[in-house]
KEVO-217597 format. One record per residue (C-alpha): residue number from 1; z, x negated, y. Coordinates in steps of 0.5 Angstrom, whole numbers. Layout:
BEGIN
(NUM, (Z, X, Y))
...
//
This chain:
BEGIN
(1, (-58, 5, -49))
(2, (-63, -1, -48))
(3, (-61, -6, -42))
(4, (-67, -5, -39))
(5, (-66, 3, -38))
(6, (-59, 1, -36))
(7, (-62, -3, -30))
(8, (-66, 3, -28))
(9, (-61, 8, -27))
(10, (-59, 7, -20))
(11, (-67, 8, -19))
(12, (-67, 14, -23))
(13, (-61, 17, -20))
(14, (-63, 17, -13))
(15, (-68, 22, -13))
(16, (-63, 26, -17))
(17, (-57, 26, -13))
(18, (-55, 32, -8))
(19, (-58, 29, -2))
(20, (-54, 30, 6))
(21, (-57, 36, 9))
(22, (-58, 35, 16))
(23, (-52, 35, 20))
(24, (-52, 40, 26))
(25, (-52, 37, 33))
(26, (-45, 41, 35))
(27, (-40, 43, 30))
(28, (-33, 47, 32))
(29, (-26, 47, 28))
(30, (-23, 53, 31))
(31, (-17, 55, 32))
(32, (-14, 48, 28))
(33, (-8, 45, 27))
(34, (-9, 37, 29))
(35, (-6, 31, 26))
(36, (-8, 26, 30))
(37, (-5, 20, 28))
(38, (-4, 17, 35))
(39, (3, 18, 35))
(40, (8, 22, 30))
(41, (5, 28, 33))
(42, (2, 35, 31))
(43, (-3, 39, 36))
(44, (-2, 46, 35))
(45, (-8, 52, 36))
(46, (-14, 47, 38))
(47, (-21, 47, 38))
(48, (-25, 41, 36))
(49, (-32, 40, 38))
(50, (-36, 35, 34))
(51, (-43, 33, 38))
(52, (-48, 29, 35))
(53, (-43, 25, 30))
(54, (-38, 24, 35))
(55, (-31, 28, 37))
(56, (-34, 31, 44))
(57, (-28, 36, 45))
(58, (-21, 37, 43))
(59, (-16, 42, 47))
(60, (-13, 49, 46))
(61, (-17, 54, 43))
(62, (-16, 58, 49))
(63, (-18, 53, 54))
(64, (-24, 51, 50))
(65, (-31, 55, 49))
(66, (-35, 54, 42))
(67, (-43, 53, 44))
(68, (-47, 59, 41))
(69, (-51, 53, 37))
(70, (-44, 50, 34))
(71, (-43, 51, 27))
(72, (-36, 54, 27))
(73, (-31, 52, 22))
(74, (-24, 57, 21))
(75, (-18, 53, 22))
(76, (-14, 60, 21))
(77, (-9, 57, 26))
(78, (-6, 54, 19))
(79, (-11, 49, 18))
(80, (-9, 42, 19))
(81, (-15, 37, 21))
(82, (-14, 29, 20))
(83, (-18, 23, 21))
(84, (-22, 22, 14))
(85, (-18, 17, 9))
(86, (-20, 10, 8))
(87, (-19, 6, 2))
(88, (-19, -1, 4))
(89, (-20, -5, -2))
(90, (-25, -3, -7))
(91, (-31, -5, -11))
(92, (-35, 1, -10))
(93, (-42, 0, -14))
(94, (-46, 7, -15))
(95, (-47, 13, -12))
(96, (-44, 17, -17))
(97, (-37, 14, -15))
(98, (-38, 14, -8))
(99, (-39, 22, -9))
(100, (-32, 22, -12))
(101, (-29, 17, -6))
(102, (-32, 23, -1))
(103, (-29, 28, -5))
(104, (-22, 26, -5))
(105, (-22, 26, 3))
(106, (-24, 18, 3))
(107, (-29, 17, 9))
(108, (-29, 10, 10))
(109, (-28, 4, 5))
(110, (-28, -4, 5))
(111, (-33, -6, -1))
(112, (-30, -12, -3))
(113, (-35, -16, -7))
(114, (-36, -19, -14))
(115, (-43, -18, -15))
(116, (-43, -26, -15))
(117, (-51, -25, -12))
(118, (-54, -22, -6))
(119, (-59, -18, -8))
(120, (-55, -11, -10))
(121, (-52, -10, -4))
(122, (-58, -8, 0))
(123, (-60, -2, -6))
(124, (-53, 0, -6))
(125, (-53, 1, 2))
(126, (-60, 5, 0))
(127, (-57, 8, -5))
(128, (-51, 11, -1))
(129, (-55, 13, 5))
(130, (-58, 18, 1))
(131, (-52, 21, -3))
(132, (-46, 24, -1))
(133, (-41, 18, 0))
(134, (-37, 15, 5))
(135, (-39, 10, 11))
(136, (-38, 3, 7))
(137, (-36, -4, 10))
(138, (-38, -10, 5))
(139, (-35, -17, 4))
(140, (-38, -23, 0))
(141, (-33, -26, -5))
(142, (-33, -33, -5))
(143, (-29, -38, -10))
(144, (-29, -45, -13))
(145, (-34, -49, -18))
(146, (-31, -45, -23))
(147, (-30, -38, -21))
(148, (-26, -33, -25))
(149, (-28, -27, -20))
(150, (-36, -27, -21))
(151, (-35, -29, -13))
(152, (-41, -34, -11))
(153, (-39, -42, -13))
(154, (-38, -46, -8))
(155, (-38, -54, -10))
(156, (-37, -57, -2))
(157, (-36, -56, 4))
(158, (-43, -55, 6))
(159, (-44, -50, 1))
(160, (-39, -46, 4))
(161, (-42, -46, 11))
(162, (-48, -44, 8))
(163, (-46, -38, 5))
(164, (-43, -35, 11))
(165, (-49, -36, 15))
(166, (-53, -32, 9))
(167, (-48, -27, 9))
(168, (-49, -26, 17))
(169, (-56, -26, 15))
(170, (-55, -21, 10))
(171, (-51, -16, 14))
(172, (-44, -17, 10))
(173, (-38, -15, 15))
(174, (-33, -20, 12))
(175, (-32, -26, 7))
(176, (-27, -25, 2))
(177, (-24, -31, -2))
(178, (-22, -32, -8))
(179, (-17, -37, -12))
(180, (-20, -43, -13))
(181, (-23, -46, -7))
(182, (-20, -52, -4))
(183, (-17, -53, 3))
(184, (-23, -56, 5))
(185, (-28, -51, 4))
(186, (-22, -45, 5))
(187, (-22, -49, 13))
(188, (-30, -49, 13))
(189, (-31, -41, 12))
(190, (-25, -40, 17))
(191, (-29, -44, 22))
(192, (-36, -42, 20))
(193, (-34, -34, 20))
(194, (-30, -35, 26))
(195, (-37, -38, 30))
(196, (-41, -32, 26))
(197, (-36, -27, 27))
(198, (-35, -25, 20))
(199, (-27, -25, 18))
(200, (-24, -29, 12))
(201, (-20, -24, 8))
(202, (-18, -24, 1))
(203, (-13, -27, -4))
(204, (-8, -33, -3))
(205, (-13, -38, -5))
(206, (-8, -43, -9))
(207, (-9, -49, -6))
(208, (-7, -47, 0))
(209, (-2, -42, -1))
(210, (1, -36, 3))
(211, (3, -36, 8))
(212, (0, -41, 11))
(213, (-7, -39, 9))
(214, (-6, -33, 15))
(215, (-3, -39, 20))
(216, (-10, -42, 18))
(217, (-14, -36, 20))
(218, (-15, -31, 14))
(219, (-14, -24, 17))
(220, (-12, -20, 11))
(221, (-9, -21, 4))
(222, (-12, -16, -1))
(223, (-6, -15, -6))
(224, (1, -15, -4))
(225, (2, -19, -11))
(226, (-1, -25, -8))
(227, (5, -26, -5))
(228, (9, -26, -11))
(229, (4, -31, -14))
(230, (4, -36, -9))
(231, (10, -36, -4))
(232, (15, -33, -9))
(233, (13, -37, -15))
(234, (13, -31, -20))
(235, (20, -29, -19))
(236, (23, -23, -16))
(237, (27, -27, -10))
(238, (33, -24, -6))
(239, (32, -19, 0))
(240, (34, -24, 5))
(241, (28, -28, 3))
(242, (23, -23, 3))
(243, (25, -21, 10))
(244, (24, -28, 12))
(245, (17, -29, 9))
(246, (16, -21, 12))
(247, (17, -24, 19))
(248, (13, -30, 18))
(249, (7, -25, 16))
(250, (8, -21, 22))
(251, (8, -27, 26))
(252, (1, -29, 25))
(253, (-2, -22, 26))
(254, (-5, -22, 19))
(255, (-6, -15, 15))
(256, (-3, -13, 9))
(257, (-6, -9, 3))
(258, (0, -8, -2))
(259, (-5, -5, -7))
(260, (1, -2, -11))
(261, (-3, 4, -14))
(262, (-7, -2, -18))
(263, (0, -5, -21))
(264, (3, 2, -23))
(265, (-4, 5, -27))
(266, (-4, -2, -31))
(267, (4, -2, -32))
(268, (4, 5, -34))
(269, (-1, 4, -40))
(270, (1, -3, -41))
(271, (2, -2, -49))
(272, (2, 5, -50))
(273, (-5, 8, -52))
(274, (-3, 15, -51))
(275, (-2, 14, -44))
(276, (-9, 11, -44))
(277, (-12, 17, -48))
(278, (-10, 22, -43))
(279, (-12, 17, -38))
(280, (-19, 18, -41))
(281, (-19, 25, -42))
(282, (-19, 27, -35))
(283, (-25, 32, -33))
(284, (-26, 27, -27))
(285, (-27, 22, -31))
(286, (-35, 25, -33))
(287, (-36, 24, -25))
(288, (-36, 17, -26))
(289, (-42, 12, -26))
(290, (-44, 10, -32))
(291, (-43, 3, -31))
(292, (-36, 5, -29))
(293, (-34, 8, -36))
(294, (-37, 2, -39))
(295, (-33, -3, -36))
(296, (-26, 2, -37))
(297, (-28, 2, -45))
(298, (-29, -6, -46))
(299, (-23, -9, -49))
(300, (-21, -14, -42))
(301, (-19, -7, -39))
(302, (-15, -5, -45))
(303, (-8, -5, -42))
(304, (-5, -2, -48))
(305, (-7, -7, -53))
(306, (-2, -12, -49))
(307, (5, -14, -52))
(308, (12, -14, -48))
(309, (15, -10, -42))
(310, (9, -9, -38))
(311, (9, -10, -30))
(312, (15, -6, -28))
(313, (20, -11, -25))
(314, (14, -14, -21))
(315, (12, -8, -19))
(316, (19, -5, -17))
(317, (19, -13, -14))
(318, (12, -11, -10))
(319, (15, -4, -7))
(320, (21, -8, -4))
(321, (17, -13, -1))
(322, (12, -8, 2))
(323, (18, -4, 5))
(324, (21, -11, 8))
(325, (14, -12, 11))
(326, (13, -5, 14))
(327, (20, -6, 17))
(328, (18, -13, 20))
(329, (12, -10, 24))
(330, (7, -13, 19))
(331, (0, -8, 19))
(332, (-1, -5, 12))
(333, (-7, -2, 10))
(334, (-8, 3, 4))
(335, (-13, 0, -2))
(336, (-13, 2, -9))
(337, (-18, -4, -12))
(338, (-22, 2, -15))
(339, (-26, 3, -20))
(340, (-23, -3, -24))
(341, (-17, -1, -27))
(342, (-18, 5, -32))
(343, (-14, 12, -30))
(344, (-15, 10, -22))
(345, (-20, 15, -20))
(346, (-25, 13, -14))
(347, (-22, 18, -8))
(348, (-16, 21, -11))
(349, (-13, 14, -13))
(350, (-12, 14, -5))
(351, (-7, 19, -5))
(352, (-4, 16, -11))
(353, (-3, 9, -6))
(354, (-1, 14, 0))
(355, (4, 17, -4))
(356, (7, 10, -8))
(357, (8, 7, -1))
(358, (12, 13, 1))
(359, (15, 12, -6))
(360, (17, 4, -3))
(361, (21, 7, 3))
(362, (15, 8, 8))
(363, (16, 14, 12))
(364, (10, 20, 11))
(365, (8, 18, 17))
(366, (7, 10, 16))
(367, (5, 12, 10))
(368, (-1, 16, 13))
(369, (-2, 10, 18))
(370, (-4, 6, 13))
(371, (-10, 10, 11))
(372, (-12, 12, 18))
(373, (-10, 9, 24))
(374, (-9, 2, 22))
(375, (-16, 1, 18))
(376, (-19, 4, 25))
(377, (-16, -2, 28))
(378, (-17, -7, 23))
(379, (-25, -5, 23))
(380, (-25, -5, 31))
(381, (-22, -12, 31))
(382, (-26, -16, 26))
(383, (-33, -12, 26))
(384, (-36, -11, 33))
(385, (-41, -6, 32))
(386, (-37, -1, 28))
(387, (-36, 6, 30))
(388, (-28, 7, 32))
(389, (-25, 11, 27))
(390, (-18, 12, 24))
(391, (-15, 18, 30))
(392, (-17, 24, 32))
(393, (-19, 22, 39))
(394, (-25, 24, 44))
(395, (-31, 19, 43))
(396, (-29, 17, 36))
(397, (-34, 18, 30))
(398, (-32, 24, 27))
(399, (-29, 23, 20))
(400, (-25, 28, 19))
(401, (-21, 31, 13))
(402, (-19, 39, 13))
(403, (-13, 41, 9))
(404, (-9, 47, 7))
(405, (-2, 45, 9))
(406, (2, 40, 14))
(407, (1, 32, 11))
(408, (7, 30, 15))
(409, (12, 36, 11))
(410, (8, 34, 4))
(411, (3, 28, 2))
(412, (1, 33, -4))
(413, (-3, 36, 1))
(414, (-9, 31, 1))
(415, (-10, 33, -7))
(416, (-15, 38, -5))
(417, (-18, 37, 1))
(418, (-22, 44, 4))
(419, (-27, 40, 6))
(420, (-30, 32, 9))
(421, (-34, 31, 15))
(422, (-37, 24, 14))
(423, (-41, 21, 21))
(424, (-41, 29, 24))
(425, (-44, 31, 17))
(426, (-39, 37, 14))
(427, (-38, 38, 7))
(428, (-34, 44, 4))
(429, (-30, 42, -2))
(430, (-35, 47, -6))
(431, (-40, 43, -3))
(432, (-38, 36, -6))
(433, (-36, 40, -12))
(434, (-43, 42, -13))
(435, (-46, 35, -12))
(436, (-41, 31, -17))
(437, (-43, 37, -22))
(438, (-50, 35, -21))
(439, (-49, 28, -22))
(440, (-46, 29, -28))
(441, (-51, 34, -31))
(442, (-56, 28, -29))
(443, (-53, 23, -33))
(444, (-51, 27, -39))
(445, (-58, 27, -43))
(446, (-58, 19, -41))
(447, (-52, 17, -44))
(448, (-51, 16, -51))
(449, (-45, 15, -55))
(450, (-43, 8, -52))
(451, (-42, 10, -46))
(452, (-37, 16, -48))
(453, (-30, 14, -47))
//
């Protein structure tokens, strides 16, 4: 495939995507059990009325009349309605991958940058408006003068202030810092971000360190492993030391995205070509965007070729540190870093993350909080224009997930949503499957053998 054709792929696909139908003004979830996520509780046999994209009414089924004009969704007294899930670390770059997030129950994502330029973001926003996709918040990634990340390279303090101004003008929501910034650049980004309302999130800047960067104004760390590389010096530490660091992080009020699924997916295929091939044979890979498939096939992403024992010890330490942070009161955010690691799929990868958080020692409820209430609180705190999300609450944006079983009893029920509502637009599992299949059929004649994994 010619490079020129690749550049046109997003534009070619806009007109062929399954477009969102006009959302009905009123939707009623009738006789449904509600998991509101404002506390560890269940509200049985409720009717939830959604009006003009917002949650309008919640009450017992016997007490809430259903408007005649409403689209009725049957809860059967056995189904569960909960907030849509949020993936707070993605590199979503296409409408195709956006449909996968939505089909997996993800109604909000934080796109963490890496494009290195401003231009792609307005085009991506336009594409996602015309396709089944979650709502997206954007971070502009910045790095030092020799970026390892694809982020915007900064050479001075003045450039640091300038890039925040440009990000504000282009309607970014956050500034994402990467490893190579100087302390002066970091401080300028925080200061200018505070002035313009763009909070600083991202990596542990090596010249500043962690938790020091949090004391200086960074409000979220995008990987738990950043603590491993900075404050822990690339070595597992005692439980006492982990607890000490966790308490200091909690004292700053900053959020942390453990991102265990990213580490686990790498470790699972490290030195194991057979496992990598099994990952690539997953039928859901056929629904990925062309550039995602191409990226997965590159040598840089071939972790199966790496020698040694993998990163199992590091992963186990990060699970322990994640538990220590939870116990210290650090607000945690679920995030996957999808689709950067082969085998970790948009949408379903977030369920992998939630299950890993449970495996790390969090309760099911607390694991769910990281993908619902905490992201909602984080966005409300740092993006003043964001509609409230994250709990089933009257007045909140209607981003909702309908599942067959009680997620507080088994998180596996998140694997097969019955339907997803984003911004008041309801789509059944069958409708989402049809959207994915149409994407696949559209891509099939376009892709040649070079893009097949």
